[in-house]
ZADO-1210 file (C-alpha; in nm, 4 decimals, padded with zeros to 6 digits):
<atoms>
<atom x="-01.3357" y="00.5274" z="-01.0880" code="MET" pos="1"/>
<atom x="-01.0676" y="00.7715" z="-01.1143" code="THR" pos="2"/>
<atom x="-01.1115" y="01.0861" z="-01.2781" code="THR" pos="3"/>
<atom x="-00.8799" y="01.3714" z="-01.4327" code="ASP" pos="4"/>
<atom x="-01.0600" y="01.5943" z="-01.6808" code="GLN" pos="5"/>
<atom x="-00.7388" y="01.7482" z="-01.8370" code="SER" pos="6"/>
<atom x="-00.7471" y="01.4873" z="-02.0876" code="LEU" pos="7"/>
<atom x="-01.0184" y="01.3050" z="-02.2600" code="GLN" pos="8"/>
<atom x="-00.8883" y="00.9805" z="-02.2503" code="ILE" pos="9"/>
<atom x="-01.0382" y="00.7029" z="-02.0440" code="ALA" pos="10"/>
<atom x="-00.8944" y="00.3705" z="-02.0065" code="ALA" pos="11"/>
<atom x="-01.0575" y="00.0677" z="-01.8882" code="ILE" pos="12"/>
<atom x="-00.8258" y="-00.1226" z="-01.6310" code="VAL" pos="13"/>
<atom x="-00.8728" y="-00.5128" z="-01.6907" code="TYR" pos="14"/>
<atom x="-00.7479" y="-00.8093" z="-01.5549" code="ARG" pos="15"/>
<atom x="-00.6144" y="-01.1167" z="-01.7313" code="PRO" pos="16"/>
<atom x="-00.9632" y="-01.2984" z="-01.6266" code="THR" pos="17"/>
<atom x="-01.1797" y="-00.9988" z="-01.7915" code="ASP" pos="18"/>
<atom x="-01.3130" y="-01.0491" z="-02.1400" code="HIS" pos="19"/>
<atom x="-01.2730" y="-00.6728" z="-02.2436" code="ILE" pos="20"/>
<atom x="-01.3884" y="-00.6961" z="-02.5805" code="GLU" pos="21"/>
<atom x="-01.7545" y="-00.7385" z="-02.5408" code="PRO" pos="22"/>
<atom x="-01.7489" y="-00.4674" z="-02.2926" code="VAL" pos="23"/>
<atom x="-01.5930" y="-00.2225" z="-02.5709" code="LEU" pos="24"/>
<atom x="-01.8199" y="-00.3193" z="-02.8608" code="LEU" pos="25"/>
<atom x="-02.1401" y="-00.2740" z="-02.6357" code="GLU" pos="26"/>
<atom x="-02.0251" y="00.0692" z="-02.5163" code="ALA" pos="27"/>
<atom x="-01.9726" y="00.1367" z="-02.8909" code="ALA" pos="28"/>
<atom x="-02.3049" y="00.0129" z="-03.0055" code="ARG" pos="29"/>
<atom x="-02.4709" y="00.2332" z="-02.7191" code="ALA" pos="30"/>
<atom x="-02.3004" y="00.5470" z="-02.8190" code="LEU" pos="31"/>
<atom x="-02.3754" y="00.4939" z="-03.1920" code="ALA" pos="32"/>
<atom x="-02.7230" y="00.4436" z="-03.0850" code="GLU" pos="33"/>
<atom x="-02.7074" y="00.7881" z="-02.9092" code="LEU" pos="34"/>
<atom x="-02.6023" y="00.9373" z="-03.2577" code="GLY" pos="35"/>
<atom x="-02.2410" y="00.9568" z="-03.1672" code="VAL" pos="36"/>
<atom x="-02.0131" y="00.9511" z="-03.4631" code="ARG" pos="37"/>
<atom x="-01.7730" y="00.6598" z="-03.3934" code="LEU" pos="38"/>
<atom x="-01.4061" y="00.6138" z="-03.5224" code="GLY" pos="39"/>
<atom x="-01.1235" y="00.3705" z="-03.4258" code="GLY" pos="40"/>
<atom x="-01.1008" y="00.0111" z="-03.4279" code="ILE" pos="41"/>
<atom x="-01.2113" y="-00.2893" z="-03.1956" code="LEU" pos="42"/>
<atom x="-01.1117" y="-00.6587" z="-03.1886" code="GLN" pos="43"/>
<atom x="-01.3110" y="-00.9393" z="-03.2441" code="HIS" pos="44"/>
<atom x="-01.2285" y="-01.3070" z="-03.1216" code="ASP" pos="45"/>
<atom x="-01.2576" y="-01.5339" z="-03.4197" code="ILE" pos="46"/>
<atom x="-01.1910" y="-01.9018" z="-03.4043" code="ALA" pos="47"/>
<atom x="-01.0622" y="-01.9823" z="-03.7610" code="THR" pos="48"/>
<atom x="-01.0142" y="-02.3615" z="-03.6968" code="THR" pos="49"/>
<atom x="-01.0031" y="-02.5892" z="-03.3921" code="ILE" pos="50"/>
<atom x="-00.6386" y="-02.5898" z="-03.4175" code="ASN" pos="51"/>
<atom x="-00.6332" y="-02.2024" z="-03.4153" code="ASP" pos="52"/>
<atom x="-00.8724" y="-02.0693" z="-03.1135" code="PRO" pos="53"/>
<atom x="-00.6881" y="-01.7501" z="-03.1010" code="CYS" pos="54"/>
<atom x="-00.7514" y="-01.5710" z="-03.4525" code="GLY" pos="55"/>
<atom x="-00.8433" y="-01.2082" z="-03.4266" code="MET" pos="56"/>
<atom x="-00.9804" y="-00.9514" z="-03.6482" code="GLU" pos="57"/>
<atom x="-01.0199" y="-00.5662" z="-03.6067" code="LEU" pos="58"/>
<atom x="-01.3316" y="-00.3775" z="-03.6914" code="GLU" pos="59"/>
<atom x="-01.3123" y="-00.0369" z="-03.8315" code="ASP" pos="60"/>
<atom x="-01.6132" y="00.1514" z="-03.6424" code="LEU" pos="61"/>
<atom x="-01.6380" y="00.4341" z="-03.8907" code="ALA" pos="62"/>
<atom x="-01.6840" y="00.2245" z="-04.1926" code="THR" pos="63"/>
<atom x="-01.7973" y="-00.1365" z="-04.0518" code="GLY" pos="64"/>
<atom x="-01.4862" y="-00.2857" z="-04.2403" code="GLU" pos="65"/>
<atom x="-01.3074" y="-00.5969" z="-04.0766" code="ARG" pos="66"/>
<atom x="-00.9587" y="-00.7072" z="-04.1324" code="PHE" pos="67"/>
<atom x="-00.7371" y="-00.9794" z="-03.9800" code="PRO" pos="68"/>
<atom x="-00.5123" y="-00.8564" z="-03.6731" code="LEU" pos="69"/>
<atom x="-00.3413" y="-01.2005" z="-03.6388" code="SER" pos="70"/>
<atom x="-00.0978" y="-01.3677" z="-03.8851" code="GLN" pos="71"/>
<atom x="-00.0850" y="-01.7521" z="-03.9515" code="ASP" pos="72"/>
<atom x="00.2632" y="-01.8444" z="-03.8921" code="LEU" pos="73"/>
<atom x="00.2104" y="-02.2154" z="-03.8947" code="GLY" pos="74"/>
<atom x="00.1845" y="-02.5048" z="-03.6707" code="SER" pos="75"/>
<atom x="00.4463" y="-02.5106" z="-03.3965" code="GLY" pos="76"/>
<atom x="00.5348" y="-02.1363" z="-03.4147" code="SER" pos="77"/>
<atom x="00.5958" y="-01.9401" z="-03.0909" code="GLU" pos="78"/>
<atom x="00.6195" y="-01.6050" z="-03.2589" code="ALA" pos="79"/>
<atom x="00.4029" y="-01.3122" z="-03.1879" code="CYS" pos="80"/>
<atom x="00.1055" y="-01.3578" z="-03.4144" code="ARG" pos="81"/>
<atom x="00.0162" y="-00.9943" z="-03.4405" code="LEU" pos="82"/>
<atom x="00.0363" y="-00.8870" z="-03.8191" code="ASP" pos="83"/>
<atom x="00.2447" y="-00.5630" z="-03.8463" code="PRO" pos="84"/>
<atom x="00.0184" y="-00.4854" z="-04.1826" code="ASN" pos="85"/>
<atom x="-00.2977" y="-00.4983" z="-03.9649" code="ALA" pos="86"/>
<atom x="-00.1515" y="-00.2404" z="-03.7101" code="LEU" pos="87"/>
<atom x="-00.0732" y="-00.0263" z="-04.0368" code="ALA" pos="88"/>
<atom x="-00.4270" y="-00.0385" z="-04.1562" code="HIS" pos="89"/>
<atom x="-00.5690" y="00.0026" z="-03.8047" code="ALA" pos="90"/>
<atom x="-00.3536" y="00.3314" z="-03.8074" code="ALA" pos="91"/>
<atom x="-00.4927" y="00.4479" z="-04.1352" code="VAL" pos="92"/>
<atom x="-00.8618" y="00.3614" z="-04.0053" code="ALA" pos="93"/>
<atom x="-00.8039" y="00.5891" z="-03.6909" code="VAL" pos="94"/>
<atom x="-00.6666" y="00.8761" z="-03.8713" code="ARG" pos="95"/>
<atom x="-00.9276" y="00.8833" z="-04.1497" code="GLY" pos="96"/>
<atom x="-01.1757" y="00.9091" z="-03.8643" code="ALA" pos="97"/>
<atom x="-01.0223" y="01.2004" z="-03.7174" code="LEU" pos="98"/>
<atom x="-00.9926" y="01.3703" z="-04.0490" code="GLU" pos="99"/>
<atom x="-01.3663" y="01.2883" z="-04.1346" code="ARG" pos="100"/>
<atom x="-01.4752" y="01.4313" z="-03.7921" code="GLY" pos="101"/>
<atom x="-01.5377" y="01.1589" z="-03.5468" code="THR" pos="102"/>
<atom x="-01.6535" y="01.2452" z="-03.2118" code="GLN" pos="103"/>
<atom x="-01.4905" y="00.9573" z="-03.0221" code="VAL" pos="104"/>
<atom x="-01.2214" y="00.7301" z="-03.1027" code="VAL" pos="105"/>
<atom x="-01.1944" y="00.3386" z="-02.9575" code="PHE" pos="106"/>
<atom x="-00.8800" y="00.1978" z="-02.9653" code="ILE" pos="107"/>
<atom x="-00.9009" y="-00.1573" z="-02.8607" code="ASN" pos="108"/>
<atom x="-00.6192" y="-00.1733" z="-02.6237" code="LYS" pos="109"/>
<atom x="-00.3057" y="-00.0131" z="-02.4871" code="PHE" pos="110"/>
<atom x="-00.1190" y="-00.3274" z="-02.5142" code="GLY" pos="111"/>
<atom x="00.2487" y="-00.4676" z="-02.5442" code="ALA" pos="112"/>
<atom x="00.3106" y="-00.2668" z="-02.8855" code="GLN" pos="113"/>
<atom x="00.1743" y="00.0765" z="-02.7342" code="GLU" pos="114"/>
<atom x="00.3750" y="00.0259" z="-02.4055" code="ALA" pos="115"/>
<atom x="00.7153" y="-00.0210" z="-02.5907" code="SER" pos="116"/>
<atom x="00.6406" y="00.3101" z="-02.7594" code="GLY" pos="117"/>
<atom x="00.4511" y="00.1727" z="-03.0947" code="SER" pos="118"/>
<atom x="00.1410" y="00.0177" z="-03.1960" code="GLY" pos="119"/>
<atom x="-00.1516" y="00.2747" z="-03.2185" code="LEU" pos="120"/>
<atom x="00.0229" y="00.5229" z="-02.9242" code="ARG" pos="121"/>
<atom x="00.0558" y="00.7855" z="-03.1966" code="SER" pos="122"/>
<atom x="-00.2976" y="00.7870" z="-03.3065" code="GLU" pos="123"/>
<atom x="-00.3750" y="00.7919" z="-02.9669" code="MET" pos="124"/>
<atom x="-00.1939" y="01.1123" z="-02.8937" code="ALA" pos="125"/>
<atom x="-00.3259" y="01.2550" z="-03.2064" code="MET" pos="126"/>
<atom x="-00.6839" y="01.2177" z="-03.1270" code="ALA" pos="127"/>
<atom x="-00.6269" y="01.3694" z="-02.7923" code="VAL" pos="128"/>
<atom x="-00.4090" y="01.6624" z="-02.9129" code="THR" pos="129"/>
<atom x="-00.6993" y="01.7156" z="-03.1651" code="SER" pos="130"/>
<atom x="-00.9797" y="01.7292" z="-02.8874" code="GLY" pos="131"/>
<atom x="-01.1276" y="01.4065" z="-02.9761" code="VAL" pos="132"/>
<atom x="-01.1883" y="01.1768" z="-02.6826" code="PRO" pos="133"/>
<atom x="-01.0169" y="00.8427" z="-02.6722" code="VAL" pos="134"/>
<atom x="-01.1632" y="00.5123" z="-02.4988" code="ILE" pos="135"/>
<atom x="-00.8956" y="00.1910" z="-02.4825" code="THR" pos="136"/>
<atom x="-00.8579" y="-00.0784" z="-02.2702" code="ALA" pos="137"/>
<atom x="-00.5487" y="-00.0909" z="-02.0600" code="VAL" pos="138"/>
<atom x="-00.4340" y="-00.4689" z="-01.8884" code="GLY" pos="139"/>
<atom x="-00.3098" y="-00.4012" z="-01.5261" code="GLU" pos="140"/>
<atom x="00.0323" y="-00.5306" z="-01.6314" code="ARG" pos="141"/>
<atom x="00.0460" y="-00.2263" z="-01.8457" code="PHE" pos="142"/>
<atom x="-00.0936" y="00.0435" z="-01.6014" code="LEU" pos="143"/>
<atom x="00.2610" y="00.1792" z="-01.5504" code="ALA" pos="144"/>
<atom x="00.3371" y="00.2429" z="-01.8830" code="GLU" pos="145"/>
<atom x="-00.0042" y="00.3664" z="-01.9370" code="TRP" pos="146"/>
<atom x="00.0246" y="00.6185" z="-01.6346" code="GLN" pos="147"/>
<atom x="00.3353" y="00.7224" z="-01.8012" code="HIS" pos="148"/>
<atom x="00.2022" y="00.7770" z="-02.1709" code="PHE" pos="149"/>
<atom x="-00.0974" y="00.9961" z="-02.0032" code="THR" pos="150"/>
<atom x="00.1318" y="01.1377" z="-01.7365" code="GLY" pos="151"/>
<atom x="-00.1161" y="01.0301" z="-01.5131" code="GLY" pos="152"/>
<atom x="-00.3720" y="01.2406" z="-01.6680" code="HIS" pos="153"/>
<atom x="-00.6367" y="01.0098" z="-01.7730" code="SER" pos="154"/>
<atom x="-00.9482" y="00.8621" z="-01.6411" code="THR" pos="155"/>
<atom x="-00.9433" y="00.5035" z="-01.5238" code="LEU" pos="156"/>
<atom x="-01.2828" y="00.2929" z="-01.5556" code="LEU" pos="157"/>
<atom x="-01.3888" y="-00.0414" z="-01.4373" code="GLU" pos="158"/>
<atom x="-01.4763" y="-00.2672" z="-01.7093" code="PRO" pos="159"/>
<atom x="-01.8458" y="-00.1890" z="-01.7103" code="LYS" pos="160"/>
<atom x="-02.0430" y="-00.0279" z="-01.9847" code="VAL" pos="161"/>
<atom x="-02.2101" y="00.1866" z="-01.7645" code="ALA" pos="162"/>
<atom x="-01.8937" y="00.3680" z="-01.6760" code="ASP" pos="163"/>
<atom x="-01.7960" y="00.3925" z="-02.0209" code="ILE" pos="164"/>
<atom x="-02.1162" y="00.5819" z="-02.0878" code="LEU" pos="165"/>
<atom x="-02.1195" y="00.8013" z="-01.7631" code="ALA" pos="166"/>
<atom x="-01.7498" y="00.9336" z="-01.8407" code="TRP" pos="167"/>
<atom x="-01.8807" y="01.0093" z="-02.1917" code="TRP" pos="168"/>
<atom x="-02.1674" y="01.2076" z="-02.0470" code="ARG" pos="169"/>
<atom x="-01.9229" y="01.3892" z="-01.8180" code="ALA" pos="170"/>
<atom x="-01.7373" y="01.5009" z="-02.0997" code="LEU" pos="171"/>
<atom x="-01.7653" y="01.8613" z="-02.2104" code="PRO" pos="172"/>
<atom x="-02.0350" y="01.9427" z="-02.4756" code="ALA" pos="173"/>
<atom x="-01.9313" y="01.8183" z="-02.8043" code="ARG" pos="174"/>
<atom x="-02.0646" y="01.9282" z="-03.1629" code="THR" pos="175"/>
</atoms>
């Protein structure tokens, strides 16, 4: 674990073989059980049909609402299945949580969209500049873009719930 307390933002660095969603979900549940007000969005993989094992949906941690992240482009399509409307919905969910005084924001991933300058990148920055800690996951392939985004001032964690909870406990006192 690498720690830099100048920014309250942590990234769980994962490999392609790591299944990161359950780690983030378990960490969110553990923090909620401690009474932490959660905000942000986490991904759930849902196999919608046998022919489509890659369905995904997002959960708004503040409200429990779930909405599709992937769009059906039909059989044989090789285009990106990420639904741009879902990203907009996720951005609204994060901003709403910040307005309601969330204590921590989860953003499922700093992925291809964020690495290219879009996705939920602005919402991550908004949370950090508002003084709200952020937890996200970053694939090894996007680590250089993550370091550029944070100026190298983030905490890098192993994909372990215990590491996430230890990072949370080490943050300055929150209200």
